[in-house]
FIZA-66665 format. One record per residue (C-alpha): x, y, z. Coordinates in steps of 0.5 Angstrom, whole numbers, plus 500, padded with zeros to 3 digits. Each point is the difference from the previous one (the first is absolute). Layout:
+-----+-----+-----+
|  xx |  yy |  zz |
+-----+-----+-----+
|   X |   Y |   Z |
...
+-----+-----+-----+
***
This chain:
+-----+-----+-----+
|  xx |  yy |  zz |
+-----+-----+-----+
| 730 | 445 | 543 |
| 505 | 495 | 500 |
| 496 | 495 | 496 |
| 499 | 506 | 495 |
| 508 | 501 | 500 |
| 502 | 493 | 499 |
| 495 | 498 | 494 |
| 504 | 504 | 495 |
| 507 | 496 | 503 |
| 496 | 494 | 499 |
| 499 | 501 | 492 |
| 507 | 503 | 499 |
| 503 | 494 | 503 |
| 496 | 495 | 496 |
| 502 | 504 | 493 |
| 507 | 500 | 502 |
| 505 | 497 | 495 |
| 507 | 499 | 500 |
| 502 | 505 | 495 |
| 496 | 505 | 504 |
| 504 | 498 | 507 |
| 505 | 506 | 499 |
| 495 | 505 | 499 |
| 496 | 497 | 507 |
| 507 | 501 | 503 |
| 500 | 507 | 498 |
| 493 | 502 | 503 |
| 502 | 496 | 506 |
| 506 | 504 | 501 |
| 496 | 507 | 499 |
| 495 | 498 | 505 |
| 505 | 499 | 505 |
| 504 | 506 | 499 |
| 493 | 504 | 500 |
| 498 | 496 | 507 |
| 507 | 502 | 503 |
| 499 | 507 | 498 |
| 494 | 501 | 503 |
| 502 | 497 | 507 |
| 508 | 502 | 501 |
| 500 | 496 | 506 |
| 499 | 493 | 497 |
| 506 | 496 | 499 |
| 497 | 493 | 497 |
| 506 | 496 | 498 |
| 500 | 499 | 492 |
| 498 | 493 | 498 |
| 504 | 496 | 495 |
| 496 | 499 | 493 |
| 500 | 493 | 498 |
| 503 | 498 | 493 |
| 496 | 503 | 494 |
| 500 | 494 | 496 |
| 495 | 497 | 505 |
| 493 | 497 | 496 |
| 495 | 505 | 500 |
| 496 | 496 | 505 |
| 506 | 500 | 505 |
| 500 | 506 | 505 |
| 505 | 505 | 499 |
| 501 | 503 | 507 |
| 498 | 507 | 497 |
| 494 | 503 | 504 |
| 495 | 503 | 496 |
| 500 | 508 | 500 |
| 498 | 503 | 507 |
| 501 | 493 | 503 |
| 506 | 499 | 505 |
| 504 | 494 | 499 |
| 500 | 494 | 505 |
| 507 | 502 | 502 |
| 497 | 506 | 503 |
| 500 | 500 | 508 |
| 494 | 500 | 504 |
| 500 | 507 | 502 |
| 501 | 502 | 493 |
| 494 | 496 | 498 |
| 496 | 503 | 506 |
| 502 | 507 | 499 |
| 498 | 499 | 493 |
| 493 | 498 | 502 |
| 499 | 506 | 505 |
| 502 | 505 | 494 |
| 494 | 498 | 497 |
| 496 | 499 | 506 |
| 501 | 502 | 507 |
| 497 | 494 | 503 |
| 502 | 493 | 497 |
| 497 | 494 | 502 |
| 503 | 493 | 499 |
| 496 | 496 | 495 |
| 503 | 494 | 505 |
| 494 | 501 | 505 |
| 493 | 501 | 496 |
| 496 | 496 | 505 |
| 503 | 504 | 506 |
| 501 | 507 | 497 |
| 498 | 500 | 493 |
| 502 | 506 | 495 |
| 493 | 503 | 500 |
| 502 | 503 | 507 |
| 505 | 504 | 497 |
| 495 | 506 | 500 |
| 498 | 499 | 507 |
| 508 | 500 | 502 |
| 501 | 506 | 496 |
| 494 | 504 | 503 |
| 503 | 498 | 507 |
| 507 | 502 | 498 |
| 497 | 507 | 498 |
| 498 | 502 | 507 |
| 507 | 500 | 503 |
| 501 | 507 | 496 |
| 507 | 498 | 498 |
| 503 | 495 | 494 |
| 498 | 493 | 502 |
| 503 | 494 | 496 |
| 496 | 494 | 502 |
| 503 | 493 | 498 |
| 496 | 494 | 502 |
| 504 | 494 | 500 |
| 500 | 492 | 502 |
| 507 | 501 | 502 |
| 505 | 506 | 502 |
| 503 | 504 | 505 |
| 502 | 507 | 502 |
| 506 | 499 | 496 |
| 496 | 500 | 493 |
| 497 | 506 | 502 |
| 507 | 504 | 500 |
| 502 | 497 | 494 |
| 494 | 502 | 496 |
| 500 | 507 | 503 |
| 507 | 500 | 497 |
| 498 | 498 | 493 |
| 494 | 504 | 500 |
| 504 | 506 | 503 |
| 493 | 503 | 503 |
| 499 | 502 | 507 |
| 494 | 498 | 504 |
| 497 | 495 | 504 |
| 502 | 493 | 498 |
| 495 | 495 | 503 |
| 501 | 492 | 499 |
| 493 | 496 | 501 |
| 501 | 493 | 501 |
| 495 | 494 | 499 |
| 498 | 500 | 507 |
| 499 | 507 | 500 |
| 506 | 502 | 504 |
| 503 | 507 | 499 |
| 507 | 502 | 498 |
| 502 | 507 | 499 |
| 506 | 504 | 498 |
| 499 | 508 | 500 |
| 505 | 504 | 495 |
| 500 | 508 | 501 |
| 493 | 500 | 504 |
| 499 | 501 | 507 |
| 494 | 495 | 502 |
| 500 | 495 | 506 |
| 500 | 494 | 495 |
| 504 | 495 | 504 |
| 496 | 501 | 506 |
| 493 | 500 | 496 |
| 502 | 494 | 497 |
| 502 | 496 | 507 |
| 493 | 502 | 503 |
| 496 | 497 | 494 |
| 504 | 494 | 500 |
| 499 | 499 | 507 |
| 492 | 502 | 500 |
| 497 | 499 | 494 |
| 498 | 492 | 499 |
| 505 | 497 | 495 |
| 494 | 497 | 497 |
| 497 | 506 | 498 |
| 503 | 501 | 493 |
| 506 | 504 | 498 |
| 495 | 506 | 497 |
| 497 | 500 | 508 |
| 507 | 500 | 502 |
| 502 | 506 | 495 |
| 494 | 504 | 502 |
| 502 | 500 | 507 |
| 507 | 502 | 499 |
| 498 | 506 | 496 |
| 495 | 502 | 506 |
| 506 | 499 | 505 |
| 506 | 503 | 496 |
| 496 | 507 | 499 |
| 499 | 501 | 507 |
| 505 | 504 | 505 |
| 506 | 497 | 501 |
| 500 | 500 | 508 |
| 493 | 497 | 500 |
| 502 | 494 | 496 |
| 507 | 499 | 504 |
| 495 | 500 | 506 |
| 496 | 495 | 497 |
| 505 | 496 | 498 |
| 503 | 500 | 507 |
| 493 | 498 | 503 |
| 499 | 494 | 495 |
| 507 | 497 | 502 |
| 499 | 501 | 507 |
| 493 | 497 | 500 |
| 499 | 495 | 494 |
| 507 | 498 | 498 |
| 501 | 496 | 494 |
| 493 | 497 | 499 |
| 495 | 502 | 495 |
| 493 | 498 | 500 |
| 496 | 496 | 494 |
| 494 | 503 | 497 |
| 497 | 494 | 496 |
| 499 | 493 | 502 |
| 502 | 494 | 495 |
| 495 | 495 | 498 |
| 503 | 495 | 505 |
| 498 | 505 | 506 |
| 493 | 500 | 497 |
| 499 | 493 | 500 |
| 502 | 500 | 507 |
| 495 | 505 | 502 |
| 495 | 496 | 496 |
| 502 | 494 | 505 |
| 499 | 505 | 506 |
| 493 | 502 | 498 |
| 498 | 492 | 499 |
| 503 | 499 | 507 |
| 496 | 506 | 503 |
| 494 | 499 | 497 |
| 499 | 493 | 503 |
| 504 | 501 | 507 |
| 497 | 506 | 502 |
| 493 | 499 | 499 |
| 501 | 492 | 502 |
| 503 | 502 | 507 |
| 495 | 505 | 501 |
| 495 | 495 | 499 |
| 503 | 495 | 504 |
| 501 | 505 | 506 |
| 492 | 502 | 499 |
| 498 | 493 | 501 |
| 504 | 499 | 506 |
| 497 | 506 | 503 |
| 493 | 498 | 498 |
| 501 | 494 | 505 |
| 504 | 502 | 505 |
| 494 | 503 | 505 |
| 499 | 495 | 505 |
| 504 | 495 | 497 |
| 498 | 492 | 501 |
| 496 | 500 | 506 |
| 500 | 493 | 504 |
| 493 | 497 | 502 |
| 499 | 496 | 506 |
| 505 | 494 | 501 |
| 498 | 493 | 499 |
| 498 | 496 | 505 |
| 506 | 497 | 503 |
| 505 | 505 | 497 |
| 505 | 504 | 505 |
| 498 | 507 | 501 |
| 506 | 504 | 498 |
| 504 | 504 | 506 |
| 498 | 506 | 497 |
| 493 | 499 | 501 |
| 501 | 497 | 507 |
| 498 | 505 | 506 |
| 506 | 504 | 503 |
| 503 | 498 | 506 |
| 502 | 505 | 506 |
| 505 | 498 | 506 |
| 499 | 501 | 507 |
| 506 | 499 | 505 |
| 496 | 495 | 504 |
| 498 | 495 | 496 |
| 503 | 501 | 493 |
| 494 | 497 | 497 |
| 497 | 503 | 494 |
| 493 | 503 | 500 |
| 496 | 499 | 494 |
| 496 | 506 | 497 |
| 493 | 499 | 499 |
| 498 | 496 | 495 |
| 496 | 503 | 494 |
| 493 | 500 | 499 |
| 497 | 494 | 496 |
| 497 | 506 | 495 |
| 506 | 503 | 499 |
| 503 | 494 | 497 |
| 499 | 499 | 492 |
| 497 | 494 | 498 |
| 503 | 496 | 494 |
| 496 | 502 | 493 |
| 496 | 495 | 497 |
| 503 | 496 | 495 |
| 507 | 502 | 502 |
| 505 | 495 | 504 |
| 500 | 501 | 507 |
| 507 | 504 | 502 |
| 501 | 502 | 493 |
| 502 | 507 | 498 |
| 495 | 505 | 497 |
| 502 | 504 | 494 |
| 501 | 507 | 501 |
| 495 | 504 | 496 |
| 502 | 504 | 494 |
| 500 | 508 | 501 |
| 496 | 502 | 494 |
| 503 | 507 | 500 |
| 507 | 498 | 500 |
| 499 | 495 | 495 |
| 497 | 506 | 495 |
| 505 | 505 | 502 |
| 505 | 495 | 498 |
| 497 | 498 | 493 |
| 500 | 507 | 499 |
| 507 | 502 | 502 |
| 502 | 494 | 496 |
| 497 | 502 | 493 |
| 503 | 507 | 502 |
| 507 | 498 | 501 |
| 500 | 496 | 493 |
| 497 | 506 | 496 |
| 504 | 505 | 504 |
| 506 | 496 | 497 |
| 498 | 500 | 493 |
| 498 | 508 | 501 |
| 507 | 502 | 503 |
| 504 | 496 | 495 |
| 500 | 505 | 495 |
| 502 | 506 | 505 |
| 505 | 495 | 504 |
| 503 | 498 | 493 |
| 499 | 506 | 495 |
| 506 | 499 | 495 |
| 498 | 497 | 493 |
| 506 | 501 | 496 |
| 507 | 497 | 502 |
| 504 | 505 | 496 |
| 500 | 508 | 497 |
| 494 | 500 | 495 |
| 504 | 501 | 494 |
| 497 | 501 | 493 |
| 506 | 496 | 495 |
| 499 | 500 | 493 |
| 502 | 496 | 495 |
| 505 | 505 | 497 |
| 503 | 500 | 507 |
| 501 | 492 | 500 |
| 503 | 500 | 493 |
| 505 | 506 | 501 |
| 506 | 496 | 502 |
| 498 | 495 | 494 |
| 500 | 506 | 495 |
| 506 | 503 | 502 |
| 504 | 494 | 500 |
| 497 | 498 | 493 |
| 502 | 507 | 497 |
| 507 | 499 | 503 |
| 501 | 493 | 498 |
| 498 | 502 | 493 |
| 505 | 506 | 499 |
| 506 | 498 | 504 |
| 499 | 492 | 502 |
| 501 | 502 | 507 |
| 495 | 503 | 505 |
| 503 | 503 | 507 |
| 494 | 502 | 504 |
| 501 | 507 | 503 |
| 498 | 498 | 507 |
| 505 | 495 | 500 |
| 508 | 500 | 502 |
| 505 | 499 | 494 |
| 502 | 493 | 501 |
| 506 | 500 | 495 |
| 505 | 505 | 499 |
| 501 | 503 | 494 |
| 506 | 496 | 498 |
| 496 | 493 | 502 |
| 493 | 503 | 496 |
| 505 | 501 | 494 |
| 502 | 493 | 500 |
| 493 | 497 | 501 |
| 498 | 505 | 494 |
| 506 | 497 | 496 |
| 498 | 493 | 501 |
| 492 | 501 | 499 |
| 503 | 503 | 493 |
| 503 | 493 | 499 |
| 494 | 496 | 502 |
| 495 | 504 | 496 |
| 501 | 496 | 493 |
| 499 | 493 | 504 |
| 495 | 502 | 506 |
| 498 | 508 | 501 |
| 501 | 501 | 508 |
| 496 | 506 | 503 |
| 502 | 502 | 507 |
| 495 | 503 | 505 |
| 504 | 503 | 506 |
| 494 | 501 | 505 |
| 497 | 497 | 507 |
| 494 | 496 | 501 |
| 496 | 500 | 506 |
| 493 | 499 | 502 |
| 497 | 507 | 499 |
| 502 | 500 | 493 |
| 496 | 499 | 494 |
| 501 | 492 | 500 |
| 500 | 499 | 507 |
| 507 | 498 | 500 |
| 500 | 495 | 495 |
| 506 | 501 | 495 |
| 497 | 495 | 495 |
| 494 | 505 | 499 |
| 504 | 506 | 499 |
| 504 | 497 | 495 |
| 494 | 497 | 496 |
| 497 | 507 | 500 |
| 506 | 504 | 498 |
| 501 | 495 | 494 |
| 493 | 501 | 498 |
| 501 | 507 | 500 |
| 507 | 500 | 496 |
| 498 | 494 | 495 |
| 507 | 498 | 500 |
| 502 | 493 | 501 |
| 506 | 498 | 504 |
| 502 | 499 | 507 |
| 498 | 505 | 505 |
| 504 | 500 | 507 |
| 497 | 504 | 506 |
| 506 | 502 | 505 |
| 497 | 503 | 507 |
| 506 | 505 | 502 |
| 497 | 500 | 507 |
| 499 | 493 | 502 |
| 505 | 496 | 494 |
| 494 | 496 | 497 |
| 501 | 498 | 493 |
| 494 | 498 | 496 |
| 501 | 497 | 493 |
| 495 | 498 | 494 |
| 500 | 499 | 493 |
| 495 | 502 | 495 |
| 500 | 497 | 492 |
| 498 | 495 | 495 |
| 505 | 495 | 502 |
| 502 | 499 | 507 |
| 507 | 498 | 503 |
| 502 | 497 | 506 |
| 503 | 507 | 503 |
| 494 | 500 | 506 |
| 502 | 493 | 502 |
| 508 | 502 | 500 |
| 498 | 506 | 504 |
| 496 | 496 | 505 |
| 505 | 495 | 501 |
| 506 | 505 | 501 |
| 496 | 503 | 506 |
| 501 | 507 | 498 |
| 493 | 502 | 502 |
| 502 | 502 | 507 |
| 507 | 503 | 503 |
| 504 | 495 | 504 |
| 499 | 502 | 507 |
| 504 | 494 | 503 |
| 506 | 506 | 501 |
| 499 | 505 | 505 |
| 501 | 506 | 494 |
| 495 | 504 | 498 |
| 503 | 500 | 493 |
| 494 | 498 | 495 |
| 505 | 498 | 495 |
| 496 | 503 | 494 |
| 505 | 501 | 495 |
| 503 | 493 | 501 |
| 493 | 497 | 500 |
| 498 | 504 | 494 |
| 506 | 498 | 496 |
| 498 | 493 | 502 |
| 493 | 501 | 497 |
| 503 | 502 | 493 |
| 504 | 494 | 500 |
| 494 | 496 | 501 |
| 497 | 504 | 494 |
| 506 | 498 | 496 |
| 500 | 493 | 501 |
| 493 | 499 | 499 |
| 498 | 495 | 495 |
| 493 | 499 | 496 |
| 495 | 495 | 503 |
| 496 | 499 | 494 |
| 493 | 502 | 504 |
| 496 | 506 | 499 |
| 502 | 506 | 504 |
| 496 | 505 | 505 |
| 496 | 506 | 497 |
| 499 | 503 | 506 |
| 492 | 500 | 498 |
| 495 | 499 | 506 |
| 505 | 503 | 505 |
| 495 | 506 | 504 |
| 502 | 504 | 505 |
| 496 | 498 | 507 |
| 494 | 504 | 501 |
| 500 | 505 | 505 |
| 498 | 497 | 507 |
| 494 | 503 | 504 |
| 502 | 503 | 506 |
| 493 | 499 | 503 |
| 500 | 496 | 506 |
| 496 | 494 | 501 |
| 493 | 503 | 503 |
| 498 | 498 | 507 |
| 497 | 494 | 502 |
| 503 | 496 | 495 |
| 506 | 496 | 498 |
| 502 | 497 | 507 |
| 493 | 502 | 504 |
| 498 | 493 | 499 |
| 506 | 497 | 503 |
| 499 | 505 | 506 |
| 493 | 498 | 501 |
| 502 | 493 | 500 |
| 506 | 501 | 505 |
| 495 | 505 | 504 |
| 496 | 494 | 501 |
| 505 | 496 | 503 |
| 503 | 505 | 504 |
| 493 | 502 | 503 |
| 499 | 492 | 502 |
| 507 | 500 | 503 |
| 498 | 506 | 504 |
| 494 | 498 | 502 |
| 503 | 493 | 503 |
| 505 | 504 | 503 |
| 495 | 504 | 504 |
| 495 | 495 | 502 |
| 506 | 496 | 502 |
| 503 | 506 | 504 |
| 493 | 501 | 503 |
| 499 | 493 | 502 |
| 507 | 499 | 503 |
| 498 | 507 | 504 |
| 493 | 497 | 503 |
| 504 | 493 | 502 |
| 505 | 504 | 504 |
| 495 | 504 | 503 |
| 495 | 494 | 502 |
| 506 | 497 | 503 |
| 502 | 505 | 504 |
| 493 | 501 | 503 |
| 500 | 493 | 501 |
| 506 | 500 | 504 |
| 499 | 506 | 504 |
| 493 | 498 | 502 |
| 501 | 492 | 501 |
| 504 | 498 | 506 |
| 504 | 493 | 500 |
| 496 | 494 | 502 |
| 506 | 498 | 504 |
| 504 | 506 | 503 |
| 506 | 496 | 502 |
| 501 | 499 | 492 |
| 499 | 507 | 498 |
| 507 | 503 | 498 |
| 503 | 505 | 504 |
| 499 | 508 | 498 |
| 507 | 500 | 496 |
| 503 | 502 | 493 |
| 504 | 505 | 497 |
| 496 | 506 | 502 |
| 501 | 498 | 507 |
| 507 | 499 | 499 |
| 501 | 507 | 498 |
| 506 | 504 | 504 |
| 497 | 507 | 498 |
| 493 | 500 | 499 |
| 496 | 506 | 499 |
| 494 | 503 | 505 |
| 495 | 498 | 495 |
| 503 | 493 | 500 |
| 500 | 499 | 508 |
| 493 | 503 | 500 |
| 497 | 495 | 495 |
| 504 | 494 | 503 |
| 498 | 501 | 507 |
| 492 | 501 | 498 |
| 501 | 494 | 496 |
| 503 | 495 | 505 |
| 496 | 503 | 506 |
| 494 | 497 | 496 |
| 503 | 494 | 498 |
| 502 | 498 | 507 |
| 493 | 502 | 502 |
| 497 | 495 | 495 |
| 504 | 495 | 502 |
| 498 | 501 | 508 |
| 493 | 499 | 498 |
| 501 | 494 | 497 |
| 504 | 496 | 505 |
| 497 | 497 | 506 |
| 501 | 503 | 507 |
| 505 | 496 | 503 |
| 504 | 499 | 493 |
| 508 | 501 | 502 |
| 503 | 507 | 499 |
| 493 | 503 | 500 |
| 501 | 504 | 506 |
| 507 | 503 | 498 |
| 496 | 501 | 493 |
| 495 | 504 | 503 |
| 505 | 504 | 504 |
| 503 | 502 | 494 |
| 494 | 502 | 496 |
| 498 | 504 | 506 |
| 506 | 504 | 501 |
| 501 | 501 | 492 |
| 492 | 503 | 500 |
| 502 | 504 | 506 |
| 506 | 503 | 496 |
| 496 | 501 | 493 |
| 494 | 503 | 504 |
| 493 | 502 | 498 |
| 502 | 502 | 493 |
| 504 | 494 | 498 |
| 506 | 503 | 500 |
| 499 | 506 | 496 |
| 503 | 505 | 505 |
| 505 | 495 | 503 |
| 507 | 501 | 501 |
| 505 | 496 | 495 |
| 503 | 497 | 505 |
| 494 | 498 | 504 |
| 497 | 497 | 493 |
| 507 | 496 | 499 |
| 498 | 497 | 508 |
| 493 | 498 | 498 |
| 503 | 496 | 494 |
| 505 | 497 | 504 |
| 494 | 498 | 505 |
| 496 | 498 | 495 |
| 505 | 495 | 497 |
| 502 | 498 | 507 |
| 493 | 498 | 501 |
| 499 | 496 | 494 |
| 507 | 496 | 501 |
| 497 | 498 | 507 |
| 493 | 498 | 497 |
| 504 | 496 | 495 |
| 505 | 496 | 505 |
| 506 | 505 | 500 |
| 499 | 504 | 507 |
| 507 | 503 | 501 |
| 501 | 505 | 506 |
| 505 | 504 | 496 |
| 500 | 504 | 493 |
| 505 | 500 | 495 |
| 505 | 505 | 502 |
| 501 | 502 | 493 |
| 493 | 501 | 498 |
| 495 | 499 | 505 |
| 495 | 500 | 494 |
| 503 | 493 | 498 |
| 496 | 497 | 506 |
| 503 | 495 | 505 |
| 508 | 500 | 501 |
| 500 | 492 | 499 |
| 506 | 500 | 496 |
| 506 | 500 | 505 |
| 504 | 505 | 503 |
| 503 | 506 | 496 |
| 506 | 499 | 497 |
| 506 | 502 | 504 |
| 502 | 506 | 496 |
| 493 | 503 | 502 |
| 504 | 504 | 506 |
| 505 | 503 | 495 |
| 495 | 503 | 496 |
| 496 | 503 | 506 |
| 494 | 495 | 499 |
| 499 | 498 | 507 |
| 504 | 494 | 505 |
| 502 | 493 | 497 |
| 494 | 498 | 504 |
| 495 | 503 | 495 |
| 496 | 495 | 496 |
| 498 | 501 | 492 |
| 495 | 497 | 496 |
| 501 | 494 | 495 |
| 500 | 505 | 494 |
| 505 | 504 | 503 |
| 505 | 494 | 502 |
| 499 | 498 | 493 |
| 502 | 506 | 497 |
| 506 | 502 | 504 |
| 503 | 493 | 498 |
| 498 | 500 | 493 |
| 503 | 507 | 499 |
| 507 | 498 | 504 |
| 499 | 505 | 505 |
| 501 | 494 | 505 |
| 507 | 498 | 498 |
| 506 | 502 | 504 |
| 503 | 503 | 494 |
| 494 | 505 | 499 |
| 502 | 507 | 500 |
| 496 | 504 | 505 |
| 498 | 505 | 495 |
| 497 | 494 | 496 |
| 496 | 498 | 507 |
| 498 | 507 | 501 |
| 497 | 500 | 493 |
| 496 | 494 | 501 |
| 498 | 501 | 507 |
| 497 | 507 | 497 |
| 496 | 496 | 495 |
| 496 | 496 | 505 |
| 500 | 505 | 505 |
| 493 | 503 | 501 |
| 499 | 508 | 499 |
| 494 | 504 | 502 |
| 498 | 505 | 495 |
| 499 | 507 | 503 |
| 493 | 503 | 500 |
| 502 | 507 | 498 |
| 505 | 497 | 494 |
| 506 | 500 | 503 |
| 505 | 495 | 500 |
| 498 | 493 | 503 |
| 502 | 498 | 507 |
| 503 | 493 | 502 |
| 494 | 496 | 503 |
| 503 | 499 | 507 |
| 500 | 508 | 501 |
| 494 | 502 | 497 |
| 494 | 502 | 504 |
| 498 | 498 | 507 |
| 497 | 493 | 499 |
| 504 | 496 | 494 |
| 507 | 500 | 504 |
| 497 | 496 | 506 |
| 500 | 494 | 495 |
| 508 | 500 | 502 |
| 497 | 496 | 506 |
| 495 | 496 | 497 |
| 493 | 499 | 498 |
| 497 | 501 | 507 |
| 504 | 506 | 501 |
| 497 | 503 | 493 |
| 493 | 498 | 502 |
| 501 | 503 | 507 |
| 503 | 507 | 497 |
| 494 | 500 | 495 |
| 495 | 500 | 505 |
| 503 | 505 | 504 |
| 501 | 504 | 495 |
| 492 | 500 | 498 |
| 499 | 501 | 507 |
| 504 | 506 | 500 |
| 497 | 503 | 494 |
+-----+-----+-----+
***
């Protein structure tokens, strides 16, 4: 409709001559009078008419009948558009909101039940709505839809929950769903009951805050999905295959054959031993029958390990699971990643793309200046009048055409000002200098078209006028000053002798397809490669972990089963776990059983007349009496601690460290061969000065500074408390200091003999 109105304007502009200038001015004045009569609320500033003596090809500054002058404010231009149609869609966003969507916006607006005026603009605010309402002079619902779909609304003379409905939509509808979807959702909310809308808004603020979801993914997201699919297709089936192969060989393991002649029989294959109190000699179990010994297979070296047979059933199931996993990934991908487009599926016509070019060409043909209705006025009326005057002065030398419109990636040229100017030049058919002024971002673009070129473009670039000066903190774009400098450069331009630019061959970019790359494409191949590398790393790590675990288990079994050849060289049962001052019942039970077994194994390996054997036997006998027939599972924690101390003392006796006294701080530490207790023991209620402690406690007290004469009593008490053994309560209560726990353990205060005697007495009483 706009194109049909502007075609006669273009014919009138090209047929205009100097003698008819007065007639054209009169017609324009009559059109303005009629327009003001139709809209009394309009208050457009009058435009200054340039000199009537301008050449015929020079813009006169007088708009054609029915067209607003460039000096008209943005609110008046938008009001004029709404008088024609209550839905106005800016021509600056054809790739996001094409004008062909106007009927859909109009159909949604009718559902509100009140007069509704819709403005779809790339840049505006609530103030614009109030100004447009004042210019239009009609009550109703005024809705501003931004380029990202954000809704701004003002209601004049209608009772609707418009503000709350807009906030709900802005917080819940995906911002990339598109402006039309946003507006449809707003209409659905605004017609509901006000109380219900307010309650929903409060719930949204309470639960969601300011975050809005996304509806579409980008092409980069699809590439990441394909990379993930490549990894999954390789890693998941590969791990199943590796695990299945491992399980298929796991039953039975490697079976050792009969040892070769001369090979020592491992301790795990030796006969078990039992001890008797009288002799302490081991009693071998009966030797297995010869028929029970497996003979080496022919052709296999003696002592070699026989490979475990494959489990055919597990192997077949593994292969089936591997294939099923690969097929499952392929079949599940479309369901997991169903999206096929990355934007709303719009039908953008060629007329949508060329709408702004058509508008600009018609305005330049008629007036020499195009003021985009979607953009604010960058110049005041006086400044624009001065610019017109300079354009009239330059018309004889170099005609200048001004376009006040913004550029962005969603316009017809995808933000390319050169392409926009070239398209406008092709439509106007007029040579000269075309200048685009972006009122929002302050960007300037200049291009010259004509048979003979000048150096104006080079001077424009050298003057660095394209972008605003951001070195200062001010937000002033200084458009009037920069535009005057551009006109100065046009006036100073000199011919270069070269052929000028004709704007031919400059086409608008094609519409981008919003279809996403298909699944199993793009980065799927690299995903397969990375998946193979990752699978190899995971398999190696798994193999290393299994091998390390098996090595640790074999070492523990060998250490537990093989007694040392020389008991005197065996290290005492000690370590960080025996130094714990507050062990748990479970720890005491484990230590007691393990230490008793270790002491029994050492006694079985020593000679009957070995030094310390008699004392070690007494300690083991007393410890086993405390543990009872169930191995200590029902023993009191204090008796378990006493059993640990006895087993430790017996080991010390076998290793040449017999001592009549145990460590006063913790009898689990063993022999008190570290010297007398510090002089301050009595001051912290830990016993007389004659008490003795182990070397570990002596070193700890010295390194902590508790032995220094200047040490505080609280520091000494704290340090002693960290070393003092406390026995846990079996019922979960607080722990008890060891010399007050139970009936047996306190006897260690009087020495090892007293502890052995008390343990035997306790067993006989029980």
